[in-house]
C-alpha positions, -999 to +999 in steps of 0.1 A: +406-206+868+404-170+861+382-161+831+398-148+797+405-111+801+385-087+780+408-064+760+386-058+728+388-020+732+426-024+724+413-041+690+388-014+683+415+015+688+439-003+666+414-004+636+386+020+634+367+002+610+360-027+636+340-002+657+309-007+633+312-043+641+318-040+677+285-058+691+292-088+668+328-091+680+319-088+717+290-115+709+318-137+696+339-131+726+310-139+752+304-172+735+340-180+736+341-173+773+309-192+780+326-224+762+357-222+782+337-217+816+315-246+806+345-268+802+363-256+833+331-263+854+325-296+838+359-313+836+386-286+837+400-272+804+435-291+811+420-323+816+393-320+787+421-312+761+442-341+773+414-366+769+435-386+745+450-399+778+416-418+787+399-422+752+410-450+730+427-481+742+451-478+770+473-502+791+471-495+829+499-500+854+484-535+863+485-544+826+447-542+824+434-528+793+407-498+793+388-487+762+367-456+763+346-443+732+321-420+723+294-436+700+260-418+706+240-440+679+252-473+690+229-500+707+258-520+716+297-517+711+322-544+709+360-548+705+375-576+686+408-583+671+440-606+674+435-608+711+403-628+709+405-645+674+383-617+660+353-630+677+325-605+672+307-601+705+329-616+733+342-583+746+311-560+750+314-523+761+294-510+791+271-481+783+277-449+802+260-416+799+262-389+772+268-416+744+299-429+760+311-466+762+338-483+784+355-517+782+378-532+808+399-563+801+420-579+828+455-588+823+465-623+810+491-642+827+505-607+839+506-591+803+482-568+784+454-588+767+459-567+736+495-572+726+518-546+709+513-545+671+482-566+673+450-557+651+418-545+667+386-532+653+357-518+672+322-531+662+293-508+661+257-524+665+231-501+653+197-496+666+185-518+635+209-546+646+234-540+618+269-547+629+297-522+615+333-526+618+352-492+625+385-481+634+392-465+668+390-426+662+417-422+688+440-446+672+475-438+671+489-462+646+471-473+615+488-494+587+477-505+551+480-539+544+506-550+516+495-541+481+494-578+473+470-585+500+440-572+480+431-552+509+434-515+506+418-507+542+438-495+569+442-515+601+443-503+634+476-518+649+477-512+686+509-492+695+524-503+728+561-507+725+582-518+754+606-491+747+593-457+737+615-430+723+628-407+750+633-371+739+670-359+746+666-324+734+645-295+747+621-276+724+638-244+709+625-210+718+600-197+693+619-175+667+612-138+665+622-142+627+609-176+615+625-190+584+604-222+575+613-251+555+579-265+542+585-303+539+569-336+530+585-366+545+573-390+519+590-372+488+622-362+506+642-389+489+658-389+453+646-425+450+614-438+434+598-445+468+580-432+498+608-419+523+609-426+560+610-405+592+644-416+598+658-409+563+644-374+565+660-369+601+693-381+591+696-366+556+673-337+554+672-321+587+710-313+586+706-300+551+678-276+563+699-263+591+730-259+570+706-240+548+699-214+574+663-220+580+652-221+617+619-238+615+606-270+596+569-273+587+558-309+583+530-318+557+508-348+557+515-362+590+481-371+600+471-404+586+454-403+553+443-434+532+449-414+499+487-408+496+480-385+465+456-362+487+490-346+499+478-353+535+445-332+532+420-359+534+428-371+570+414-406+580+428-412+613+436-378+632+458-392+661+480-415+640+512-403+623+513-415+591+528-452+590+539-448+552+568-433+567+577-454+596+563-459+634+554-432+658+588-436+675+605-427+641+586-395+640+597-386+677+634-394+665+628-369+636+614-342+658+642-347+685+669-347+657+652-314+646+656-299+681+691-310+685+698-286+657+679-258+670+649-262+644+615-251+655+589-277+643+556-271+630+527-295+620+505-288+591+471-297+610+439-304+593+409-295+612+388-278+585+373-311+571+379-349+571+381-377+547+346-393+537+361-428+541+339-449+565+357-483+571+390-467+577+381-431+585+361-411+609+330-407+587+297-425+599+317-438+628+283-446+647+263-455+619+249-419+611+259-390+592+260-372+625+284-378+653+315-355+652+302-339+620+272-319+609+243-343+600+227-320+573+241-310+542+263-286+563+284-316+572+296-320+535+321-299+515+309-299+480+345-290+465+365-310+486+342-340+488+347-343+525+331-341+558+327-310+579+328-308+617+301-298+640+320-276+665+290-271+685+292-306+698+310-314+731+326-344+719+339-330+687+357-301+709+370-328+731+383-347+702+400-319+682+414-298+712+428-331+725+442-338+689+462-305+691+475-313+726+484-348+717+507-335+691+523-310+711+528-332+742+535-367+726+554-357+696+569-325+710+557-304+680+564-266+685+531-253+667+508-257+641+500-244+604+462-246+602+452-256+568+418-244+552+409-216+576+391-196+550+368-229+545+363-228+583+354-192+584+325-190+559+294-209+553+303-205+516+338-218+526+350-191+504+345-209+472+326-180+454+335-151+475+357-124+460+365-109+492+369-070+484+379-059+515+345-046+528+343-054+565+307-064+561+320-095+543+336-107+575+308-100+601+276-107+579+255-140+578+280-158+557+306-159+585+306-191+604+308-179+639+307-214+652+339-222+634+355-190+644+349-197+679+364-230+675+396-214+662+396-190+693+392-218+716+421-239+698+443-209+701+434-202+736+441-237+746+474-241+727+488-206+740+476-213+777+492-247+779+520-242+756+531-205+756+563-212+736+539-226+707+532-207+673+501-209+652+498-199+616+464-195+599+458-203+560+434-178+553+429-160+518+401-138+528+419-115+550+396-118+580+404-089+604+418-097+638+424-133+629+458-128+642+451-107+671+450-122+709+416-138+717+416-116+746+409-086+722+382-106+704+406-118+676+412-153+663+443-159+683+467-169+656+503-156+658+507-154+620+490-157+587+501-166+553+506-139+531+486-156+502+483-130+476+521-128+469+528-161+452+495-155+430+510-123+419+543-137+410+527-168+391+503-143+372+530-120+360+554-147+350+526-164+330+512-135+312+537-108+311+573-101+300+593-088+330+598-055+309+563-048+316+559-057+352+541-029+373+564-022+401+536-002+418+514-033+420+543-054+429+553-031+459+515-028+469+508-065+469+539-070+490+533-045+515+494-047+518+487-063+550+464-062+581+480-037+607+497-055+635+488-089+623+522-109+617+526-125+585+544-154+567+559-141+532+565-166+505+569-165+469+557-201+462+549-231+484+536-266+476+506-254+459+526-239+431+548-272+428+519-295+422+509-308+388+490-285+368+509-254+379+547-245+377+573-236+402+591-200+397+621-217+384+601-237+357+581-206+346+612-185+342+634-213+324+609-242+313+625-269+289+657-252+289+664-266+323+667-299+308+697-287+287+715-257+300+719-260+339+752-275+334+780-249+341+798-264+312+771-257+288+764-222+273+747-197+296+715-189+274+697-158+278+667-175+293+688-193+319+708-161+326+674-142+331+658-171+352+687-174+376+688-136+381+650-130+386+646-163+407+670-148+432+655-113+429+619-123+434+629-146+463+649-118+481+624-092+475+596-113+489+617-124+518+626-088+529+596-069+517+568-093+515+539-079+538+569-066+557+564-100+571+579-115+602+585-151+587+597-165+553+584-199+540+602-222+514+589-255+498+616-281+499+635-281+466+623-245+456+654-229+470+676-245+444+650-242+415+638-279+416+627-287+381+593-299+368+564-304+391+551-326+420+527-356+414+520-382+435+517-419+423+481-425+415+460-443+387+463-414+365+501-417+362+504-454+366+512-452+401+546-434+392+571-420+417+589-401+392+577-368+403+570-377+439+606-372+451+633-347+454+664-348+433+690-338+457+717-349+434+711-319+412+719-295+438+749-315+452+765-315+420+785-284+419+789-284+380+752-277+378+737-243+381+712-256+408+740-253+434+745-215+425+706-208+436+712-229+466+742-211+478+722-178+473+693-191+492+717-200+521+733-167+521+700-148+520+690-166+553+724-161+568+722-124+559+686-120+575+698-137+606+726-111+610+707-082+599+673-093+615+650-079+591+622-101+596+619-093+634+617-056+626+586-036+626+583-028+590+599-013+559+600+021+541+599+020+505+616+053+490+617+043+453+593+025+429+605+039+395+586+022+369+606+033+338+640+024+355+624-007+370+643+000+403+628-007+439+646+008+469+635+002+506+649+002+541+642-024+569+659-025+602+688-003+590+695-023+559+692-009+524+675-031+498+682-020+461+664-040+431+671-032+395+646-053+376+654-037+341+660-064+316+690-045+299+698-012+316+724-008+344+729+024+363+765+036+375+757+062+399+721+056+410+710+080+440+690+060+467+676+075+497+685+064+533+675+074+569+709+065+585+740+085+573+774+067+573+791+043+553+775+013+539+790-019+524+775-049+504+758-074+528+744-095+500+748-093+462+728-114+439+753-108+410+781-126+428+798-153+405+790-180+431+753-174+430+754-174+390+759-140+386+785-117+367+804-100+393+797-066+383+797-052+419+827-054+443+819-068+477+847-044+489+831-011+476+820+013+504+794+035+498+794+069+517+762+090+522+762+124+508+741+145+533+717+152+505+680+146+509+664+123+486+629+107+481+617+117+514+648+101+532+672+124+551+703+113+533+713+093+502+744+079+486+752+066+450+753+030+441+763+011+408+733-013+402+735-035+371+707-050+355+687-078+371+707-074+402+695-070+439+717-056+467+715-054+504+737-026+519+746-026+555+762+003+575+793-003+586+803+030+600 
């Protein structure tokens, strides 16, 4: 196999500040190529990253069963379960080299000895003779016993159905203009319960498509023993959460999404793992090591979780195979990598301010072993799945994180624009909108890494969680309980909230990091009230806030439907005008006193008037392209909760007059708290 091509000079020429750190960039690249070459020589990169086909428990063509494990500290390893009446030592593994163990079980009466849906456990015998029950790290289906059983530990239930889901629909091509709907299956019902994969597929997936999104990002899929962890304390990495249904049900969901042309991303957690021992990966072989660092480096103090040792051969096998498993077996189209900042730094970014000084990214605090793993993961994904997309959740602004690994970069396709929601929440919390600093808003929205694609968003699941508030709740708060009916008075607070909710989302959608993607968390598109809180001891195991109240948006007599209609129109307008797939935007006006922002992107002209009371009948705005413009999107339309102060039929003619650095201009009527998108029609 050909080595990874060195194109580091391309990166250095694109960002001169990186030239000072060329030696470190090249050292990281050499280490990556060494790792890839070592894997290729030893096992082959393709086979190595498809180890899920061999490791764990598998039924062979002759109905015999093979079980392969890595358990380096074990003195002996056994398998017990329903198949042998839970006898402890009747089925012993054979010791192989490098800490591996193998067990072969012949077919019984022409059928597999381990039946579909039967329970199994591994038994690890430590050097001291202690016997430890453990779950198979490669288990694809683990189930929590009924609540009244008195047992809260998840069981490994062997999944080998006679009829497996056959995918009927091909994966869609990766969109150039991602419009992502961030989703959680369990909370996707209005009922007080955990929703299912099939309910999500049949009820929510069509809703997402109708709303104009072209991608779904699924959270909390990898099995997690603690539901309230939002899926970020993973216990079984290869097991799709059984709370929502079976593996075949998840395949049905993804197939349904693909049928509607929806690109489907998995929120993958490789930044840490749950500390659970009896139904997790922690202390699998009886030690603090194994897949994790055995020293204090293997513990995350803030998250109370375990940290992987990416220098371990078997850790790389396990995690890289985990990626290929979801891409191949479930037909996911890509990943959003959680907690990348924690991976990149020995401090995990907990106390770092990240001023933008490049020394912060190439000093001793940087965890280059983790960086090399991320490079390796992206190399594997893009080499074997060229249509896949990877997104990094990084707040530090690591340079080149979203440049190709061939250039010495991290290899991600996009990064989250994480400063944007922080800005909006801070301003809504501490300032009147009359006092908003437009210069700061525009700077935050456009400040990005050069040539690194970005996902813009005004809010995500983070802002919806208990302890914070969504944009809608910051804007309208308790008045949402009494005045969201269209037959109730339109109070000043609700009127302001509806207007600013639309404006903030459109401004972020179109200008945010001049991004190539947009992300929305389920329900925020229509201003879902209140917060998100999973059932837990602290709230008496209540599901009241662990659901989405779709009846609110489906009721045309409630104002939620107006926000929802604007969100859909915004997405369809982007689909038509293609601003996300354009190279960037040009801001011509940031008028602090008038509270007006004007910019162009891909030929479309965006005009925002954030003034709380002042309208402008003939406001001159600059533009590059001469001609006749017409309103393509108007936040003030009555069907969006506005006041219909701008006619959709009005045509705006350029005057030939240069203005604000643009070669032409036109006069526009912009009412207070209104956003307009103008498209050239002649």
